[in-house]
Wavefront OBJ file of the C-alpha trace (Angstrom):
o trace
v 49.574 -5.610 1.895
v 52.089 -8.304 0.891
v 49.853 -10.943 2.538
v 46.850 -9.577 0.637
v 48.627 -9.804 -2.746
v 49.820 -13.340 -1.943
v 46.255 -14.401 -1.157
v 45.047 -12.942 -4.450
v 47.676 -14.759 -6.481
v 47.019 -18.105 -4.817
v 43.270 -17.800 -5.070
v 43.228 -16.698 -8.697
v 44.929 -19.987 -9.673
v 42.052 -21.938 -8.130
v 39.293 -19.691 -9.426
v 40.468 -19.352 -13.029
v 37.836 -20.468 -15.548
v 35.388 -21.664 -12.868
v 32.599 -19.457 -14.189
v 31.560 -20.791 -17.645
v 30.368 -18.523 -20.363
v 26.883 -19.146 -21.680
v 25.028 -18.103 -24.793
v 22.051 -17.323 -22.570
v 23.737 -14.308 -21.026
v 21.465 -11.300 -21.713
v 22.744 -8.415 -23.821
v 22.745 -5.259 -21.692
v 20.703 -2.250 -22.730
v 22.784 0.301 -24.656
v 22.174 2.879 -21.953
v 24.106 0.703 -19.481
v 27.022 -0.388 -21.678
v 30.474 0.476 -20.348
v 33.483 1.514 -22.356
v 36.251 -1.078 -22.840
v 38.647 0.568 -20.325
v 35.900 0.616 -17.686
v 35.072 -3.026 -18.388
v 38.726 -3.981 -18.029
v 39.021 -2.087 -14.744
v 35.846 -3.622 -13.356
v 36.988 -7.060 -14.480
v 40.329 -6.651 -12.728
v 38.613 -5.539 -9.535
v 36.193 -8.466 -9.632
v 39.072 -10.906 -10.133
v 40.861 -9.335 -7.170
v 37.822 -9.552 -4.943
v 37.090 -13.110 -6.027
v 40.684 -13.892 -5.201
v 40.187 -12.671 -1.663
v 36.897 -14.492 -1.199
v 38.315 -17.615 -2.831
v 41.302 -17.744 -0.523
v 40.889 -20.671 1.843
v 42.861 -18.960 4.582
v 40.845 -15.751 4.393
v 37.482 -17.516 4.384
v 38.353 -19.566 7.453
v 39.644 -16.398 9.133
v 36.252 -14.778 8.513
v 34.338 -17.899 9.518
v 36.095 -17.969 12.896
v 34.714 -14.499 13.674
v 31.061 -15.523 13.255
v 29.141 -16.503 16.367
v 27.629 -19.869 15.345
v 24.445 -21.462 16.687
v 24.895 -25.250 17.162
v 22.809 -27.547 14.964
v 20.945 -28.954 17.955
v 19.631 -25.458 18.764
v 18.273 -24.961 15.224
v 16.798 -28.362 14.341
v 13.993 -26.829 12.255
v 16.315 -25.596 9.494
v 15.965 -27.430 6.178
v 19.235 -29.235 5.493
v 18.794 -30.183 1.835
v 19.591 -27.449 -0.663
v 18.418 -27.895 -4.251
v 21.235 -26.937 -6.659
v 22.342 -23.919 -4.662
v 18.824 -22.626 -4.009
v 18.861 -21.062 -0.548
v 16.436 -19.199 1.681
v 18.158 -17.196 4.394
v 16.165 -15.849 7.317
v 17.618 -12.436 8.200
v 16.716 -11.085 11.622
v 17.658 -7.762 13.200
v 17.069 -7.759 16.935
v 16.416 -4.651 19.015
v 19.019 -5.573 21.628
v 20.676 -2.447 23.057
v 23.543 -4.325 24.731
v 26.061 -3.685 21.954
v 25.186 -0.093 21.021
v 28.255 2.103 20.458
v 28.862 4.898 22.931
v 26.884 8.049 22.134
v 23.804 6.353 20.652
v 21.277 8.194 22.811
v 18.029 7.828 20.829
v 17.372 4.111 21.134
v 16.351 3.672 24.769
v 17.715 1.190 27.272
v 15.224 -1.681 27.047
v 16.483 -5.045 28.288
v 16.337 -8.285 26.325
v 15.819 -8.531 22.591
v 12.962 -8.827 20.109
v 12.906 -9.212 16.337
v 12.722 -5.694 14.952
v 13.307 -6.802 11.348
v 12.318 -10.125 9.754
v 13.254 -10.808 6.128
v 13.755 -13.906 4.009
v 16.345 -13.692 1.247
v 15.858 -16.106 -1.636
v 19.159 -16.668 -3.472
v 19.593 -18.630 -6.705
v 23.283 -18.471 -7.711
v 23.774 -17.173 -11.226
v 20.180 -16.033 -11.584
v 19.166 -13.447 -9.003
v 17.785 -12.822 -5.552
v 14.547 -11.811 -3.869
v 13.923 -10.218 -0.505
v 10.613 -10.735 1.289
v 9.879 -8.652 4.407
v 7.504 -9.983 7.052
v 5.954 -7.277 9.265
v 6.797 -7.903 12.905
v 3.108 -7.625 13.919
v 2.020 -10.298 11.422
v -0.592 -12.607 12.975
v 0.724 -16.155 13.210
v -0.028 -19.486 14.858
v 3.100 -20.013 16.960
v 3.689 -23.732 17.596
v 2.948 -24.526 21.227
v 2.049 -20.916 22.050
v -1.204 -20.165 20.238
v -1.942 -17.076 18.147
v 0.338 -14.071 18.469
v 2.458 -11.633 16.498
v 5.303 -13.226 14.568
v 7.996 -11.472 16.610
v 6.649 -13.166 19.749
v 8.000 -16.473 18.407
v 11.553 -15.212 18.949
v 10.711 -14.189 22.528
v 9.048 -17.523 23.318
v 11.554 -19.860 21.741
v 14.432 -18.029 20.120
v 15.625 -18.494 16.537
v 14.382 -22.063 16.086
v 10.785 -21.287 17.048
v 10.840 -18.307 14.663
v 12.102 -20.571 11.858
v 9.447 -23.173 12.674
v 6.694 -20.528 12.793
v 7.563 -19.179 9.330
v 7.816 -22.639 7.811
v 4.544 -23.842 9.339
v 2.502 -20.743 8.485
v 3.971 -19.677 5.153
v 5.472 -22.951 3.853
v 8.775 -21.192 3.146
v 11.710 -23.597 3.691
v 14.463 -21.891 5.689
v 18.006 -23.127 5.042
v 20.068 -20.580 6.970
v 19.656 -18.115 9.811
v 21.551 -14.811 10.194
v 20.995 -12.350 13.052
v 22.409 -8.889 13.769
v 21.595 -6.345 16.478
v 21.367 -2.543 16.487
v 25.016 -1.951 17.292
v 26.196 -4.518 14.764
v 24.183 -2.927 11.958
v 25.648 0.510 12.715
v 29.208 -0.862 12.752
v 28.724 -2.636 9.417
v 27.488 0.608 7.837
v 30.488 2.475 9.228
v 32.857 -0.204 7.896
v 31.603 0.674 4.410
v 32.378 4.331 4.993
v 28.680 5.108 5.321
v 25.790 4.904 2.862
v 25.018 7.532 0.243
v 21.355 8.418 -0.184
v 19.543 11.318 -1.814
v 16.640 12.846 0.113
v 14.092 14.865 -1.851
v 13.156 16.853 1.269
v 14.565 17.360 4.755
v 13.527 14.349 6.865
v 13.254 13.552 10.545
v 11.896 11.169 13.153
v 11.723 12.665 16.617
v 11.539 9.204 18.210
v 14.403 7.449 16.413
v 16.552 10.592 16.297
v 16.720 10.821 12.516
v 17.429 14.283 11.126
v 18.826 14.838 7.621
v 18.839 17.696 5.141
v 17.583 17.540 1.562
v 19.992 16.414 -1.126
v 22.624 13.692 -1.296
v 23.720 12.704 2.195
v 26.365 10.350 3.512
v 24.673 8.475 6.359
v 26.907 7.037 9.066
v 25.911 4.007 11.122
v 23.891 5.948 13.694
v 21.938 7.886 11.054
v 21.293 4.745 8.976
v 20.017 2.948 12.076
v 17.700 5.853 12.902
v 16.385 5.729 9.310
v 15.884 1.946 9.428
v 14.000 2.135 12.738
v 11.820 5.115 11.870
v 8.111 4.572 12.516
v 7.253 8.284 12.719
v 8.993 9.385 9.532
v 8.340 12.964 8.426
v 9.445 15.204 5.587
v 9.472 18.991 5.427
v 7.111 19.742 2.535
v 5.974 23.280 1.669
v 7.182 24.598 5.013
v 5.496 22.032 7.296
v 6.439 18.595 8.616
v 4.255 15.859 7.136
v 4.094 12.147 7.916
v 5.318 10.003 5.011
v 5.038 6.215 5.180
v 5.094 6.359 8.966
v 3.668 2.870 9.439
v 5.482 -0.415 9.982
v 5.036 -1.146 6.275
v 6.735 2.120 5.377
v 9.558 1.151 7.690
v 10.069 -2.211 5.940
v 10.392 -0.317 2.641
v 13.117 1.863 4.169
v 14.901 -1.195 5.523
v 14.868 -2.824 2.098
v 16.141 0.383 0.546
v 19.029 0.506 3.014
v 20.042 -3.076 2.284
v 20.141 -2.350 -1.443
v 22.192 0.803 -0.844
v 24.596 -1.217 1.318
v 24.800 -3.851 -1.403
v 25.611 -1.205 -4.023
v 28.251 0.308 -1.766
v 29.869 -3.041 -0.913
v 30.010 -4.182 -4.561
v 31.049 -0.858 -6.076
v 34.394 -0.429 -7.825
v 35.522 2.062 -5.189
v 34.895 -0.450 -2.382
v 36.514 -3.466 -4.045
v 39.760 -3.381 -2.088
v 38.065 -2.527 1.215
v 35.858 -5.624 1.054
v 38.173 -7.717 3.264
v 37.772 -5.165 6.072
v 34.023 -4.988 5.507
v 33.715 -8.788 5.476
v 35.666 -9.023 8.721
v 33.454 -6.427 10.447
v 30.287 -8.071 9.141
v 31.415 -11.470 10.424
v 32.152 -10.070 13.874
v 28.668 -8.565 14.159
v 26.454 -11.464 13.102
v 25.176 -14.694 14.592
v 24.509 -17.524 12.126
v 23.606 -21.191 11.997
v 26.418 -23.738 12.084
v 25.613 -24.672 8.486
v 26.668 -21.207 7.335
v 30.024 -22.674 6.374
v 32.981 -21.266 4.416
v 31.795 -23.015 1.243
v 28.344 -21.420 1.638
v 29.971 -18.019 2.113
v 32.057 -18.469 -1.048
v 28.953 -19.432 -3.040
v 27.008 -16.444 -1.726
v 29.949 -14.087 -2.270
v 30.305 -15.132 -5.891
v 26.558 -14.804 -6.440
v 26.575 -11.311 -4.938
v 29.444 -10.146 -7.130
v 27.559 -11.331 -10.217
v 24.491 -9.252 -9.323
v 23.528 -5.614 -9.335
v 20.913 -4.196 -6.980
v 18.525 -3.927 -9.951
v 18.527 -7.737 -10.051
v 17.344 -8.000 -6.448
v 13.572 -7.884 -6.099
v 12.106 -6.604 -2.839
v 8.579 -6.813 -1.511
v 6.685 -6.761 1.782
v 3.987 -9.348 2.352
v 0.682 -7.515 1.600
v -1.149 -7.006 4.899
v -3.942 -5.000 6.475
v -4.576 -3.889 10.064
v -6.731 -6.016 12.335
v -7.699 -5.929 16.013
v -8.784 -9.111 17.782
v -9.621 -9.333 21.482
v -7.976 -5.959 21.965
v -4.697 -7.026 20.285
v -3.519 -5.186 17.163
v -2.175 -7.344 14.348
v -1.564 -7.147 10.645
v -3.087 -9.952 8.578
v -2.394 -11.074 4.986
v -4.472 -9.492 2.222
v -5.758 -12.183 -0.114
v -5.310 -13.192 -2.850
v -2.307 -10.808 -3.076
v -0.377 -12.431 -0.207
v -0.717 -15.920 -1.671
v 0.421 -14.643 -5.086
v 3.526 -13.081 -3.513
v 4.383 -16.270 -1.608
v 3.906 -18.448 -4.690
v 6.217 -16.198 -6.730
v 8.805 -16.221 -3.947
v 8.768 -20.008 -3.658
v 9.023 -20.415 -7.431
v 11.755 -17.806 -7.785
v 9.804 -15.844 -10.400
v 9.026 -12.136 -10.586
v 6.752 -10.784 -7.890
v 3.244 -9.814 -9.058
v 2.275 -6.190 -9.532
v 0.290 -5.097 -6.480
l 1 2 3 4 5 6 7 8 9 10 11 12 13 14 15 16 17 18 19 20 21 22 23 24 25 26 27 28 29 30 31 32 33 34 35 36 37 38 39 40 41 42 43 44 45 46 47 48 49 50 51 52 53 54 55 56 57 58 59 60 61 62 63 64 65 66 67 68 69 70 71 72 73 74 75 76 77 78 79 80 81 82 83 84 85 86 87 88 89 90 91 92 93 94 95 96 97 98 99 100 101 102 103 104 105 106 107 108 109 110 111 112 113 114 115 116 117 118 119 120 121 122 123 124 125 126 127 128 129 130 131 132 133 134 135 136 137 138 139 140 141 142 143 144 145 146 147 148 149 150 151 152 153 154 155 156 157 158 159 160 161 162 163 164 165 166 167 168 169 170 171 172 173 174 175 176 177 178 179 180 181 182 183 184 185 186 187 188 189 190 191 192 193 194 195 196 197 198 199 200 201 202 203 204 205 206 207 208 209 210 211 212 213 214 215 216 217 218 219 220 221 222 223 224 225 226 227 228 229 230 231 232 233 234 235 236 237 238 239 240 241 242 243 244 245 246 247 248 249 250 251 252 253 254 255 256 257 258 259 260 261 262 263 264 265 266 267 268 269 270 271 272 273 274 275 276 277 278 279 280 281 282 283 284 285 286 287 288 289 290 291 292 293 294 295 296 297 298 299 300 301 302 303 304 305 306 307 308 309 310 311 312 313 314 315 316 317 318 319 320 321 322 323 324 325 326 327 328 329 330 331 332 333 334 335 336 337 338 339 340 341 342 343 344 345 346 347 348 349 350 351 352
């Protein structure tokens, strides 16, 4: 505890007055205004957390825990960043190697594939967007012909996946972050779980999800089962009914979970547990070598300045297609192009 307080004091000296006030700051809606005591408390907590994330020693401690991919293994990443604008490719692999003991509903398949593919668009001080790419999205994979997007990872690892997205969608990728099943569950548990309200009892017999109606505290295993659900059902009027059981429904649930995790990690109650969370997160991810301490500080400050309502989420609009006996999803036009243009420009996604 003494070390923690020392870090805060040292860091606050370096961080003081770094964030300028601006007359362009929007006035919050009256429904969301906080009382002065609450504002003071939240301000103190934010200063404390910024102190931790601004501490040079702490950041390098966290950085040392991240498994880094050498630059020569990710040559396709875009190196130039325009005034803090960053696109981060977030990949969740289906590797079972690191699953905690007792996770019995996820099979024992060898190897790893990309189970989740998202691109996070971050503009410090302004907001963030999250674009999900369905894993069965039809793509031209450089050197490997036409296939589903997740095949790029199998054929050539992270760099071929980065190259495939950039070539097909013209989205520049600046950073790469990967986590597996076990890592995701451990990160959720490090937050003390995720709180979510279910309108009806829900289940997925394949992923092992089973929750009651009402507000539930999901641990890592339950959150993983929810994120992986492709046969999602709810008990409605006495019978189990499929609800958003497709891959697209699953991407919506994955986005929802990330926003819930964001809310939990940036809540007032979690402020002083963030160092532990950050340490666990770092231990569970693989990232590009350019994901440096200075990048982490920038992203941490941006995150603390946001609420989940300022993070837009969308899944690329697609439709089912079968070609030569292979099932794909293909972009729906002109909706897909409109979404990509908004994402690249950093403006609000269109209404679909």
